[in-house]
N, C-alpha and C positions, 0 to 999 in steps of 0.2 A: 504493499499499500504505499510506504513511505517513497518507494522508486517511482510510483505513478505520479505521486505529487510533485516530486522534483522534475520529472519529466514534463509535466503539464506548466509548471513555472518556466522551464527553458522554452517550450513552445510559444508561451505569452511573450517572454522577453524577445526571442527571434522576430515575432512578426507584429509586435506592438509598435505603435508610434508615440509611446509614454515618453515622459521625460527622462526616467531610468533608463530606460533601453538606449536612448539618445547619448545619454552620458558614458555608457559601457565602451570601452575602446572597441573600434570597429576596424576591419580589414579594408584596405583600398577598395572602393566600389567597383573599379573595373582594373583589374590586374592584368589578366591575360586573355586574348582574343585569338581563337582558331578561324583563319581562313581556308576555305575549302574550295578548290577551283573545280566545278563539276566535270564529271566525264574523264577522258584522257586515255592515251594508249589504245588499246582495242576497241575502246567504246568513244567514238568521236562525237556522239550526240548528233544535234541537228546540222544540216549542211547547208551552207549558203553558197553565192556564186564566187566568193573572195575567199572564204576559208570555213572552219569548221566551229561548233559551239564548244568544243574542247580546248582549241587553240585560244580563241577569243577569251573565253573565261580564264584561262590561265594568264594572258597578258594583263588583263584587268585586276586579277589577283594580286600578280607581282608588282603592278604599279601601286595598287592599295596598300600592300606591305610595306613598301618604301616610303610613300607618303604619310602613312601611320606613323612610321619610325621618326620622321623628321618634326610630325605636328603633334604626337602624343608619346613622346620618348619614355614616359613613365608606365607604359603599358607593353607587356610582353606580346610579341606576334609568333604564333606557330602555323606553319603551313602544313597542309594535308599532302601538297605535291608541288613541285618546283618545276618539273619537267613533264614531258608527254609520256606519262604512265598512269595506270588505272589502279589505284588503290580500291578495294572492295568497299562497299558502303559500310560494312561492318568494320573495317580497317579505318576508316574515316572517323566514325563514332569511337572506336577505342583510342585514337590519337588523342582525341579532345577529353575523353573521360580520363586517361591516364595523366593528361597534363593539368587535370584540375582546372580547366577554364572556366572563365565566368561568361563567356559568349561564344557561340558558333555561327558564323556565317558562311553560307554556301552561295558561290557566285554562277549563275546560269545564264543561258539565252534561250528565249521563246522560239516556237516555230508554228506556222498554221498551213495546212493544205492549200496547194494553189487553186485559185478560183477557176472554174470550169465556164467556158462560154460555148455557145452554138448560134448559128445565123443562117438564113436561107441564102446559099450561093448562087443557085440557079433552079430551073425547073426542067423536068425531063418528061417526054411524052412515053407513057407504059401502057402496054396491053393487057387487058384484063378480060376474063371470061365470066359469063353469067349464065346459070341454068345447066341442066344435064341434058344428054342425048341429043334428038333433034331441036330441043328447045335451047340448047347452048347457043349463047350469042358472044359475038366478041365486041369489045369496045375499048375506047382509049381515053386515057385522063392525065393531065398535067399534074404531076406531083412534084413536092420540093425535094431538093437535095440540099443537105445541111453541111456546113462547115463547122467542125469542131476543133478548139485550141483552147490553152489555158494561159493564165498569167500570175504573177506573183500575187498572194493574198494581200490585201491593204492593211490588214490587222498589223497594229504596231503599240507601242507604249510599254510601260514598266508595270511590275505587279510583285510584291513582297508577299511571300507565304509564311505562315506560322502553321504549326501542327494543328490538324482538327480537333476540335474539342471532342469529337466522337472517337478520336484516338487517344485520349488521355489516359486509359488504363495502360496502353502499351507505353507511353512515356513514364507512367509511375512503375510500372515493371521493370523497365531498364534502370530506373533510378534506384530502386530497391536493390538491383544487382550491382550498383556502382556508387554506393553511397559514399565512399570516399572522395569521389569527385566533388562533391558539394557541402559535406559536413566539416564544419570549422572544427579544429583540433581541440579547442577550448570546449567543446560540447560532445565530441566524439565518443568519449568514454562513457559519459552518462547515457548515450543512446545506445551503445554497443552492449550496455548490460541487459538489454533485451534480446530477445531473438528477434532476428530480421522480419520475420513474418508475424510478430506479435501487433496486438492492436495499437499498441502506443506507437511502435515504429511506423506502422500503416498511416497512422494520423499524422505523424510527422512528415512522411513523404507526400501525402496528400497536400499538406499545405504548402511545402516547398514546389510541389507541381503547379499549384494555383499560382503561387508568387512567380514561378518562370513563366507560366502562360501570360500573365499580366503584362511582365517586363518584355516578353516576345511581342505581345500585340501592341505595345506602346512604340517599340522600335520599329515594328513595321509601318506603323501609320507615320512614323517621324521620317522615315526613309522616303516613304511615297510623298510626304509633303516637301521635302528637299527636291525630289524630281519636279514637282510641279514648279517650284521657285525658279528652277531654270529653263521652264519651257517645255519640257518633256511632256508627252501624255501618259497620264497615270492611270493605270486601270485598278488602282487603289490596293490596299492590304487584303489579303484573302486567306480562307480555310480551304484545303482541297479535301471534301467530305468523301467523294466516290472512291479515291484512293490516296492511301497515307503517302507520307514523304519520310522514309526511313531514316535519314540522316538528321532529321528534326525529332523524331520519336525517340531515337536510340543514343541520344545525347543528353547527358544528365545537367543541363545547364539551360537557360534560355537560348532560343536558335532560331534563325531566320534564314529563309532561301529566298536570293533576290534574282528575279527575271528582269536583265537589264535591258531588254530589248528584243525585237523579232529579226531573227538571222534570215528569216523567209522573205523580208521586207528588204528589197534593194537598198533603199534609202537609209534604213536604219542600220543595216548591216555595214554600209559603208562609214557610217559614223562610228559604230563600235569597233570596227576595224582598224581605225586611225588613232594614232598616238593621242591626238586632242580629245577624241571621244572617249577613250579609255580613262584619261585623265580627269576628265570631268565628271565620268561616273563614278570613279574612286573618290574624288572630292565631294561629292554628293553623299555617300555612305560615310565618309569622314564628318561631314557636318552633322549628320543625323547621330553618330556616336558621340559626338562631343555634347549634343543636346540630351542623350540618353545618360551619359556618364553625369552631368550636372543633375539631373534628375533623381539619380541614384543617391548621389551625396546629399540631396535636399530632401530624400525620403518621399518623393511625390509619386513614385510608382512602385511595384511590386510588393505592395503591403496586404495584410489579410483584409483590408477594407476596399481594396479595388484599385482600379487605374485612374490616376490623376489626368484629367484633361488639360490639354494646352491652352 
């Protein structure tokens, strides 16, 4: 009983906005970020006219790393890949969990099927028959002949994903398997006194998962807000309910996946393929991270009370 009361007190201190909790020594709000360049190696992802999703995502990620080191030197940066190789989805999650990262950002490009078109190119006279036997009659009719072609989809814009609320059990399951990735050493021993499947531990993980969801949601909206500021079309922050995103569910920390644009749209591909476009995209994400870090330090997001709005 005494142990349960201690854990209840610890949970209140972790998720409270109270004065005493704020006075307690806190580790830096954002110490370590994992940047994941999507696809790579045998999996090149979507293909454009100039490049592939894997190649552009890697170039954006490398620039993001460089610029983050310059603008936020207090934050450690870990990359899931630096070259054209393919770490499995489980390996990417494992890298982040072993690093005990505070945030996981996966960089991708979107794609849409080509738009199909058809139009009448000309008419031909064709012979048809009607009736049977002696009543069979021949007649002619002008019929259209169609021309078919396709063009790149006009779909464009950015969107930032968080894991679906429907997949929250998957997130909590992975967090229970990787508690060391997010449990502070100061409370680790107290939590460890309970079995990993105990109600107390489950309550702790559920609260942390809720906090991580709120922080991920806040960052996703902030990233899209920063894209709007530079004039990019934003398709908003999203959850993908029909199919989960494993790198978001399998990481024991706040996590987002940024679709930086449509490689299937020649205009957006040209922009994202360029050095200027990659740097501007990286700066957008950094601006959002600065806002995110400031909000964490001021305790306006990721609390048990919900997400503070801008």
